[in-house]
C-alpha positions in Angstrom: 4.4 -27.4 12.1 5.1 -27.4 16.1 7.6 -25.4 15.3 9.1 -22.2 16.7 8.1 -20.1 19.8 4.8 -19.7 21.2 5.0 -15.9 21.8 6.6 -14.5 18.4 5.2 -11.2 18.1 1.4 -10.1 19.2 -1.4 -12.3 18.5 -4.1 -11.7 16.1 -7.5 -10.9 17.5 -9.4 -13.9 18.3 -12.0 -13.4 15.8 -9.3 -13.7 13.1 -9.4 -17.7 14.1 -13.1 -18.5 13.8 -12.5 -19.6 10.2 -9.5 -21.9 11.2 -12.1 -23.0 14.2 -14.7 -24.2 12.0 -12.1 -26.3 9.9 -11.2 -27.8 13.0 -14.5 -28.7 14.3 -15.1 -30.5 10.9 -11.9 -32.7 11.5 -13.0 -33.5 15.3 -16.5 -34.5 13.9 -15.0 -37.1 12.4 -15.3 -39.4 15.3 -19.3 -39.0 15.7 -20.1 -41.0 12.7 -24.2 -42.1 12.7 -23.4 -44.4 9.7 -21.4 -45.0 6.8 -23.6 -42.6 4.9 -22.7 -40.2 7.4 -19.1 -40.9 7.6 -18.6 -40.9 3.8 -20.3 -37.1 3.7 -17.9 -36.1 6.5 -15.3 -37.4 4.4 -16.3 -35.5 1.6 -16.5 -32.4 3.5 -13.1 -32.7 4.6 -11.7 -33.6 1.0 -13.2 -30.4 -0.3 -11.9 -28.5 2.8 -8.6 -29.6 2.3 -8.3 -29.1 -1.5 -10.1 -25.8 -1.5 -9.6 -23.8 1.3 -7.5 -20.7 1.3 -6.2 -21.9 4.7 -3.0 -24.3 4.9 -3.6 -27.6 6.4 -0.5 -30.0 7.4 -1.0 -33.5 8.6 1.9 -34.9 10.4 2.6 -38.3 12.1 3.6 -38.7 15.9 7.1 -38.9 14.6 6.7 -35.3 12.8 6.7 -36.7 9.2 4.7 -34.7 6.8 1.7 -37.1 5.5 0.0 -34.5 3.4 -0.2 -30.7 2.7 -2.9 -28.9 1.0 -2.3 -26.7 -2.2 -3.0 -23.4 -0.1 -0.1 -24.7 2.2 2.2 -25.4 -0.9 1.4 -22.1 -2.7 2.3 -19.6 0.1 5.3 -21.7 1.0 6.5 -22.1 -2.2 6.9 -26.1 -1.9 5.5 -28.6 -4.5 3.4 -31.1 -2.4 6.0 -34.2 -3.3 8.9 -31.9 -1.9 6.9 -32.0 1.4 5.3 -35.3 2.0 7.5 -37.9 3.7 10.1 -35.1 4.9 10.4 -34.2 8.2 8.5 -31.2 9.3 11.9 -29.8 9.9 12.5 -28.7 6.6 10.2 -25.8 7.2 11.8 -24.9 10.6 14.8 -22.6 11.1 17.9 -24.7 12.0 18.0 -23.2 15.5 14.2 -24.1 16.3 14.9 -27.9 15.5 15.4 -28.8 19.4 11.7 -27.5 20.0 10.0 -29.8 17.8 9.7 -33.1 19.3 8.4 -31.5 22.6 5.9 -29.5 21.1 4.8 -32.6 19.0 4.6 -34.4 22.5 2.3 -31.5 23.9 -0.2 -32.1 20.8 0.0 -35.8 21.1 -1.1 -35.4 25.0 -4.4 -33.6 24.1 -3.4 -30.1 24.2 -4.3 -27.8 21.4 -1.6 -25.2 20.5 -2.9 -21.7 19.2 0.4 -19.4 18.2 2.2 -17.6 15.9 5.5 -19.4 14.7 8.4 -18.8 12.2 8.9 -21.1 9.2 11.3 -21.0 6.3 9.7 -21.3 2.9 11.2 -22.7 -0.2 13.2 -19.8 -1.1 14.9 -19.8 2.2 13.1 -16.6 3.5 11.5 -16.5 6.9 7.5 -16.9 7.2 5.6 -15.6 10.0 2.6 -18.5 10.4 -0.6 -18.6 12.6 -1.0 -21.9 13.6 -3.7 -23.8 15.3 -2.6 -27.5 16.2 -4.6 -30.6 17.6 -4.3 -34.5 17.4 -6.3 -37.1 15.1 -8.3 -38.2 16.2 -9.3 -36.3 19.1 -8.9 -39.0 21.6 -6.1 -40.7 19.9 -2.5 -40.4 19.2 -2.2 -41.3 15.4 -0.9 -38.1 13.9 -1.2 -34.2 14.2 -3.2 -31.8 11.8 -2.3 -28.1 11.5 -4.2 -25.3 10.2 -2.2 -22.3 9.0 -2.4 -19.1 8.1 0.6 -16.9 6.5 0.4 -13.5 8.5 4.0 -12.4 7.2 2.6 -9.3 5.1 0.3 -8.2 7.9 2.9 -8.5 10.8 5.3 -6.6 8.3 2.2 -3.9 8.0 1.7 -3.9 11.6 5.4 -3.2 12.3 5.7 -0.8 9.9 2.4 0.8 11.3 3.8 0.9 14.7 6.5 2.5 13.4 4.7 5.2 12.1 2.6 5.7 15.4 6.1 5.8 17.3 7.0 8.3 15.1 3.9 10.4 15.4 4.1 10.2 19.1 8.0 11.0 19.2 6.9 14.2 16.9 4.1 15.3 18.9 6.3 15.5 22.0 9.1 17.4 20.2 6.7 19.8 19.1 5.3 20.5 22.5 8.8 20.8 23.5 9.9 23.3 20.9 6.6 25.4 21.3 8.1 26.6 24.7 11.1 27.4 23.0 10.0 29.6 19.9 13.3 30.2 18.2 14.1 26.6 18.6 10.7 25.8 16.8 11.5 27.9 13.8 14.9 26.3 13.4 13.6 22.7 13.4 10.8 23.6 11.2 13.1 24.9 8.8 15.2 21.8 9.3 11.8 19.7 8.4 10.9 21.7 5.6 14.5 21.1 3.8 14.1 17.5 4.3 10.9 17.7 2.7 12.1 19.7 0.1 14.4 16.6 -0.7 11.5 14.5 -1.4 10.7 16.1 -4.2 12.4 16.4 -8.0 14.5 18.9 -8.5 15.7 17.8 -12.1 13.1 16.4 -14.3 13.7 13.3 -16.5 13.7 13.7 -20.4 14.3 17.5 -20.6 14.5 17.3 -24.3 11.7 15.5 -24.9 9.0 16.9 -22.4 9.0 20.7 -20.7 8.5 20.4 -17.1 7.6 22.9 -14.7 6.5 22.4 -11.0 5.4 24.7 -8.0 4.7 23.6 -4.2 3.7 25.8 -1.7 3.2 24.4 2.0 0.4 26.1 4.1 3.2 26.1 7.0 6.7 25.6 7.0 5.9 21.8 5.9 2.9 20.2 4.0 1.2 17.2 3.0 1.4 17.6 -0.8 3.7 15.8 -2.9 4.7 14.7 -6.4 7.3 13.0 -8.1 8.4 12.4 -11.7 10.6 9.5 -12.8 11.7 7.5 -15.9 10.6 4.1 -16.3 12.2 3.2 -19.5 14.0 5.0 -22.4 10.6 6.0 -23.6 8.4 6.3 -20.5 7.8 9.0 -18.1 6.1 8.1 -14.9 4.5 10.7 -12.5 2.3 11.2 -9.5 0.8 14.0 -7.7 -0.8 13.4 -4.0 -2.5 15.2 -1.3 -2.4 14.0 2.3 -5.5 14.9 4.4 -4.8 17.3 6.9 -1.9 20.2 7.2 1.3 20.7 8.9 3.6 18.2 10.9 1.1 14.8 10.9 0.6 15.4 6.8 4.4 15.8 6.2 4.8 12.8 8.2 2.6 10.7 6.1 4.1 12.3 3.0 7.3 11.0 4.1 6.0 7.8 4.4 4.2 8.0 1.2 7.4 8.7 -0.6 8.9 5.2 0.8 6.1 3.3 -0.8 6.2 5.6 -3.9 10.0 4.5 -4.3 9.2 0.8 -4.2 6.1 1.2 -6.5 8.7 3.0 -8.9 11.0 -0.1 -9.2 7.6 -2.2 -9.3 6.3 -0.2 -12.5 9.7 -0.4 -14.4 9.5 -4.1 -14.8 5.6 -4.1 -15.0 3.7 -4.4 -18.6 3.2 -1.0 -20.1 -0.7 -1.7 -19.8 -3.6 0.4 -18.3 -4.4 -2.6 -16.1 -0.6 -2.9 -14.7 -1.0 0.9 -13.7 -4.4 0.4 -12.2 -2.9 -2.9 -10.1 0.1 -0.6 -8.9 -2.3 2.0 -7.8 -4.1 -0.6 -5.7 -0.6 -2.1 -4.2 0.0 1.6 -3.2 -3.2 1.9 -1.6 -3.1 -1.3 0.3 0.4 -0.2 1.5 -1.1 2.9 2.7 -4.2 1.1 4.7 -1.4 -0.7 6.2 0.6 1.9 7.4 -1.0 5.5 7.9 -3.2 6.5 10.7 -7.1 5.5 10.1 -8.3 9.1 10.2 -5.8 9.9 7.4 -6.0 9.4 3.6 -4.1 10.5 0.5 -5.7 11.6 -2.7 -3.3 10.7 -5.9 -3.0 10.8 -9.6 -0.6 8.0 -11.1 0.2 8.4 -14.6 2.6 7.2 -17.4 3.2 9.0 -20.7 4.9 7.0 -23.4 7.0 10.0 -25.2 7.2 7.7 -28.3 3.5 7.5 -28.8 1.9 10.2 -26.7 -0.3 7.6 -25.2 -1.3 8.9 -21.6 -2.3 6.6 -18.9 -3.9 7.8 -15.9 -5.2 6.1 -12.5 -7.1 8.2 -10.0 -7.7 8.0 -6.3 -9.9 10.6 -5.3 -7.9 13.0 -6.8 -9.0 16.3 -8.8 -9.4 15.9 -12.6 -6.1 17.2 -14.5 -6.4 19.5 -17.6 -5.4 19.1 -20.8 -4.7 21.8 -22.9 -5.1 21.0 -26.7 -4.5 23.4 -29.9 -8.0 22.0 -31.0 -10.3 22.5 -27.9 -8.5 24.7 -25.6 -8.2 23.8 -21.9 -10.5 21.2 -20.4 -11.0 18.9 -17.7 -9.7 15.3 -18.5 -12.7 12.9 -17.5 -11.0 10.5 -15.1 -13.1 7.9 -13.1 -12.9 9.5 -9.4 -12.4 6.3 -7.7 -11.8 6.2 -3.8 -8.9 7.9 -2.0 -6.0 5.9 -1.1 -5.6 4.6 2.6 -9.1 4.2 3.2 -10.1 0.7 2.3 -7.7 -2.3 1.3 -8.6 -4.6 -2.1 -10.0 -1.6 -3.9 -10.0 -1.6 -7.9 -8.8 1.7 -9.3 -10.5 2.2 -12.9 -7.8 3.5 -15.3 -8.1 5.8 -17.9 -6.4 6.4 -21.6 -5.9 9.3 -23.7 -3.3 11.0 -26.1 -1.1 13.8 -25.6 0.2 15.5 -29.0 3.3 17.2 -29.2 3.2 20.6 -28.4 0.0 20.0 -26.2 0.1 20.4 -22.4 -1.0 18.4 -19.2 -1.8 20.3 -16.2 -1.9 18.2 -12.8 -2.9 20.1 -9.6 -4.0 19.6 -5.7 -6.8 21.0 -4.7 -5.5 23.9 -2.4 -5.1 25.9 -6.0 -9.1 25.9 -6.9 -10.0 26.0 -3.0 -7.8 29.3 -2.5 -10.1 32.0 -0.6 -10.2 35.7 -1.0 -10.7 37.6 2.4 -14.7 37.2 1.9 -14.2 33.5 2.3 -15.0 33.1 -1.7 -13.2 30.4 -3.5 -11.2 30.9 -6.6 -12.6 27.8 -8.1 -11.9 25.0 -10.6 -13.3 27.1 -13.3 -10.8 29.8 -13.0 -8.0 27.6 -12.9 -9.1 26.2 -16.3 -9.7 29.6 -17.8 -6.2 30.6 -16.5 -4.4 27.4 -17.9 -6.1 28.0 -21.5 -5.1 31.7 -21.5 -1.3 31.2 -20.5 -1.0 27.6 -21.5 0.5 28.4 -25.0 3.3 30.4 -22.7 5.0 27.4 -21.6 5.2 25.4 -18.4 7.6 28.0 -16.6 5.4 30.9 -17.7 2.3 29.6 -17.0 3.3 28.8 -13.6 4.5 32.3 -13.0 1.4 33.7 -14.0 -0.6 31.2 -11.5 1.4 32.1 -8.5 0.8 35.7 -9.2 -2.9 35.5 -9.4 -3.1 33.4 -6.5 -1.3 35.6 -4.3 -3.3 38.8 -5.3 -6.5 36.7 -4.8 -5.4 35.7 -1.1 -3.6 38.7 -0.3 -5.6 39.8 2.6 -6.4 36.3 3.8 -3.2 34.0 3.1 -3.4 30.5 1.9 -5.5 28.1 3.5 -4.0 25.0 2.2 -0.9 23.8 0.7 -0.8 23.8 -3.4 0.8 22.1 -5.9 1.3 22.4 -9.7 2.7 20.3 -12.4 2.6 20.7 -16.1 4.2 18.6 -18.5 4.3 19.7 -22.3 5.3 16.9 -24.8 7.8 18.5 -27.4 
């Protein structure tokens, strides 16, 4: 595994290697046996570590032949064990790096412990970035090498994406500073940004013959941090999302651009995923992890991701810290749909998002929105409120999505006429035909 350059990319923090060093200490302890029983215990420890560790472990001969590879290494490289054992380590080394292999093996056999990131090739021929810790065995001999391996491909890609976002933020901040000195040019550039952001939003809604749809988006400034999307996931399945990025203006708009890229990827995943609540929850978790890896630490995104089966009316929702939707039914009127609040996206990786299922009968209406609506303030600083929103949906829901949103905008404009809007707001209305 002594392949590749020792300086590929940025090295991970030293703390990331603590688990690997502990494993290495177990290996190096094998030559300090006190008795046959002690040796047996050490060997059992090593066998358990080899078979069950999530860290990849590869043992090589001095000639670079793979003598063994543990299940973790085989899994993330995509090889069966028998495809590796007995073969040269160059089977996982890019061809252009083959000449470096003998020299690196010689360094390890001479007593040097190598700690680096190297490029490898998996079974499918795709490049993988691996963290490696390499030493000879036994520690004072030249009988072979043991290599401890962490697959950091996804983390490095996430780091690169985060760095791209940071660079874009820095570039945009510099641009805004320059534009403040030239007010006319600033207005022109912000208008262009607004046009670009408007292109993130759908202008034609899927399944118009089966779902009556209307939407409104109003940014607090020229550009904002709200986003919504509607998309077909199959001949009878509608997907939708409403999201609200923390903050306002340029920084929030930048995150919406990144969010849009991740949503487009998620949409392709959902098209092939099972039509289950669990699949939607897992998709939300994937989106959360992607945002954690790519947006600034002080930023988060509240979002509501859902699907509507147009054949059965089954409505599935996964919430990430977002406002609860309103359902308007002929039997009960307008009511908030109880959804688990869960944590907002982009804060902590590895979160689970509890989904909820209900049904939307023909003629019933689903109202999705961001918190800029109920939190609208009048000149006295009083909020319009969630109950006022629910009441309006109940009163005007029977008029249909478009008329409901017209009434909503009129009410909000009148309520904030002396104070102006304090936040972006978005509303999306779906009525099953």
